[in-house]
N, C-alpha and C positions, 0 to 999 in steps of 0.2 A: 351917854351919861356924863355928867360933869365930873372932872377929876382935877385935883390940884397937886402939884409936885412939892415934895419936902425932903429934907435930909433924913437918911436912914442908913447908919453905919457906912458913911462915905458914899452911898449910892443915892441916886435920885429916884424916888418912888412915887407911886400914884395912890392917892386916897380915893376910895370908891365905896359905894353902898352895896351890902351883901346881906343875905339871909343866913343868920347864925343859929344852928340848932343848939339847944342847951343840954342835950343828953338826957333830959327828964320828960320828954314828950312835948316840948314847946319850942318856939323859935322867936327871934326878934330881928328887926332890920337894923343893922349897925354899920358904922364906918369901919373899914379895914384898910390896911396899908399893904400894897403889893410892890415888891421890888422888881427892878428891871432884870432881864434874863442874864444868866451866866452860861457857862459851857453847857451845850446841849439842851438849852431851855428856850421856850417861846412864850412871849407875852401876848395874850389874845384879848381883844376887846369883844366881849360877848354881845351879840345882837339878839339871840333867841335861846331859850333854855326850855327843854321839855320837862314835864312833870310826870312821874310814875310812882307806883306804890313803894318802891324802894326809898324814894325821897321822904315819904311819910314815915317809913320804918326808921330812917336815919335820925329822926327826932329823939329816939330813945337809945342811941348808941353809946351812952354812958360817958360822953365827954363833948365839949363844944366842937363844932366843926362848921365850915362853910358848906352849905347845902348845894345839891345839884350835881348830876353826872351826865346829863344830855345837853350838849351845847354846840352852837355854831356862831362864828363871828369873823372878825378881821384881824390879821396879824398886826400887832402894834410895833413890836421890835423882836429881834432874834439874838440869841447868844452865839458865842464862838462855836464853830463846827456845824451849825445848822445850814444846810444847803437846799433842802427840798421845798422850803417855802421862803417868802421874803415879805417885808412889811407891805401892807396893803392887800395881800392875798386873802380871799375868802376861804375859810377853812371849817371843817367839822371835827369835833373831838371824839375820841374813844377812850374807854376806861380799861380796856385790855392792853396795857402799855408794855410791849415786849422789850426785853433788854437785848435780845438777839444773840445772846451768848450762852445762856444756861441750857441744861439738859432738855427742858420742855420746849423752849424756843427752837433749839436745834432740830427737834423732831416735828416742828410745824404747829405746836400747841401753844400759841401766844397767850391764850386765855389762862393758861396754867403757869405762866412765867414764875420762876422761883425767886426772882429778885424783887420785882414789883408786887408780886403776890396779890393780884387784883381780886382773887376769890376770897381773900381774908381781910378785906377792908373794914369789916365790923369789929375786928380785934384792935383795941386801942394801941397795941405795940407794933402792929404790922403795917408795912407798906406806906409810909408817910415820909419819904425821903425829902420832899420839897416843902414841908411845913414851914421851914425857916424863911421862905421867901414871902410869907404872908403873916402879918401881925394883926392881932385884935386886942385893943386895950394895952398895947405895948408888948404883948407876948405872942410867941408863935402859936398858930392855930392850924389844925389839920383841915384839909379840904376833902370832901366826900369823894371817894374813889380817885384820890389824887388829882381831881379836877376842880370841884367847887364852882359849878357853872351858874349858880344863882347869885352872881356877882358881876359888877360892871366890867371887871378885868380879872383874868386868872393867869397864873404862871404855871406852865406845864412842861413836862418833858417833851422833846421833839417827837418822840415816837407816838405821842398822843394826838398828833396833828396830822390830818389828811386834807390836801387841797380839795376844794369844793368844785371849782370850775364854774362855767357859766350856766345860767338857766335854772338854778335851783334856789328858791327863796330860803332865807335863813330859818323861818319858822317851819318849813317842811324839812330842811336839812337836819336840824338839831335832833329830831326824834329818831333819825337813823342811828344815832349814837348809842341807843340801848334798845328801845321797844321794837323798832323795825328790824334791827339786826338780829335780836334774839328770836323773833318769830320766823323771819325769812331764812336765817341760817340754820335754825333747828330742822326746817323742812329740807333745805337744799344740801347743807354741809353735813349734818348729823344723820338724819333719817335717810338721806340720799334717795328721795322719792323718784321712782322710775315711771316713765310714760305708761299710762294705763292703770297704774295702781290705785287702790281705794284708800281714802284717808278720812279719819274722823277728827274734828276739832271741837273740844269741849270748852266753851267759854269764848265769846266773840268780842272781847275788848281789844285794846291796842295790840297785845301780843298775838292773840288768837287770829285777828284779822290778817296779820302778817304771816302767820303760818299758812293761812288760806292763800294768800298771794304767792308765797314761795311754792306751795303745792301746785297751784295753777301754772306757774311758770315752768315748773318741772314736768308738766304734762300729765298730772294725775287724771285718771279717768272719772273718778267719782270723789267729790269732796263734800262730806256730810258735816254740817255745822250744827252744834248742839248748844242751845241757850234757853234760859227761862224767859227772857224779854223778847217780845215780838219785834221791837225796834232793832235789837241786836241781830235778829235773824234776817230781817230785811237788808240790813247793812252787809251781813255776811254774803248774801247773794250778789250784792253790788261788787264785792271784792273778789268773787270768784267761786263761792260755794255753789255746787250743783243741786244740793238738797239741804233742807233744814229740818231739825226735829225739836219740838218743844219738850221741856221737862216738866212732868207733873209734880205738884207740891209734895206729894207723899213718896216720890221716887228718890229717896235720899242717896242711894248708892248708884242710881241710874241703871238699875238692872232692867227695867222696862225698856229704856232707851237701848240698852245693849241687845235685847231681844230683837228690836226692830232693825238694828244695824246688821245683825246676822241675817235676817231675812232679806235685807237690801243687798247683801254681798254673797249671795248664793249659799247661805247657811253656815258659812265658815267664820265670818268676821273680817274686818278690814285688814289691809296690809300694815297700816300705821295708824296710831291714835295718839292725840296730843291733849294733855290737860293744861288749860291756860286760865283757870278761874281764881287761883290763890285760895281756894277753899280746902283746908286740910283734909276733910273727910273724903275729898275727891282725888287725893293725890295718886292713888293706885287704880282708880276707876278705868283708865285707858286699857288696863290689862283685860277688862271684861269685854272690850270692844274689838279686840284683835284676833286674828286667826292663830292657829298653831304655828309657831316660827315667826310670828309678826313682831313688830316693835312698838312698845308703849313709851311715850316721852312725857315727862313732867316738866313743863317749861316755865311755870309761874313763880318758881323760886320759893316754895313752901319750906319753912324752917321749923314748923311745929312738930312735936312727937306724934307719929301716926302708926297704926298697926294695919296688917294685911294678912289675909288667909293665904298661906303658902300655895295651895292648889291653883290660885289665880295665875301663878307663873307657868303652869304646865300648859302645853308641852313645848319646850324650846322657845319660849317667849323671851324677848329681850326687854329690859326696863332700863331707861336711861334718864338721867337728869342733866341735860346738856347746859353748859355754862356759856351764856352770851352767843348762842348759836354757832359755837366753834369759830368765832370771828378771827380772821386774819385781816386787819384793816386795809392793807395795801392791796389785797385781792378783792375783798368783799365790798367795800364802800364804792369803789369806782363802778363795779358792775351793777350795784343797786341804783346809783345815780344814772347810769346809762339806760337801765330799764325805765326809769322815771322820764328821762328825756324822750324816749321812744313812745311814751304813753302806755307802757306795759305794766307799770307798777304805780299804784296810787299813793301819793304822799300828802298832797294838799287836802284831800278828802278826809284824812285821818285826824286833822286838827279841828276839833269841835269848836274850840274858843280860845282866844288869846287874852292875856291879862297884863297889866303893868306889875312890877315887882311888889308894889304896895298892896296888891290884891291877892298875894300868895295864899292867904288863909282861905279865901274863897275858891281859889283854884284847887287847893288840896281837898276841900269839902266836896266840890263838884266831882272830883275824881273818885273819892271814897264812896260817894252815894250813887255812882254809876251814871251821872248826868253827862259825863264826857267820855268819848272814846280816847281822846288825847287833849290835854290842855298845854298851852305854851305861854311862857313868860316872855314878853318883848321888852327889850331895853331901848 
């Protein structure tokens, strides 16, 4: 992407094109100014940015911001104190940016970092320490999840950057930054699926397919994929599902599906079940699919008010809404890319279509209508 340098508070900055959400449901493509890195910062030239439902939601986050939170690219320059990457390195970004010092980071829960507060990025007052390095119309502007990857350049904290290494295309790497990590990590880090266990995955879009991949790599004995679309069920088998179930139009709570799941699992239910549809009325449905003492996980990030019958939790069932698959970037990203290099984990096949930034509206529409498992913006 073309960029021109100009003066900015005695620093030389880059002018680049970015998608700016207006906070009222829309966005526009605008010029922004990105400052060079200071202490503990990295300037990244974005080569590819994934699109997910959270990007669509960010259009309505009540203030302007640079969109995008899945990205991969090349290090343009580094600030003082940055030693793990250097200019020219290919990198992938993560939005769980650990400070490494707070209570949560100390106990290994980087996604819950109390300083960067990645789980609270929808709050206008939270977690935007680096907005001062990005200007839009002469004023500081927030970056989605402190990344803002739908931009030619982004200035991020060093802890947001992981070396990519050889053999992984940018378009495939960028989607690991959220969708792949969320699904894979929910299966491997949170549910901790054991060899031989039975798993149900409700919804076979981008996140659901990576739950399936994580379950397969963990050695699950039976992986039952549930989806209304035949094409999604076919894809689920390609990614590792052993069985697929179609949802009838009148089965709103998937009770009929749950009955079949129990039959397929010896009458007791699956060991783990995951909701990955983003449909509010299905938020608690995994509880119907699991055995007593099993685990239900809602991984699609539903924020709508929902209700549930308390008996669904009996007996000793666990219900979890895992954040970002329990991501620890330095641990999880390298092993995901190693699985990819070995041919054990599919990334290229997840990308249905790529677009230029100018076609972002079409990319969002294709995602919302289900035409894409995953769309990627290429710079």
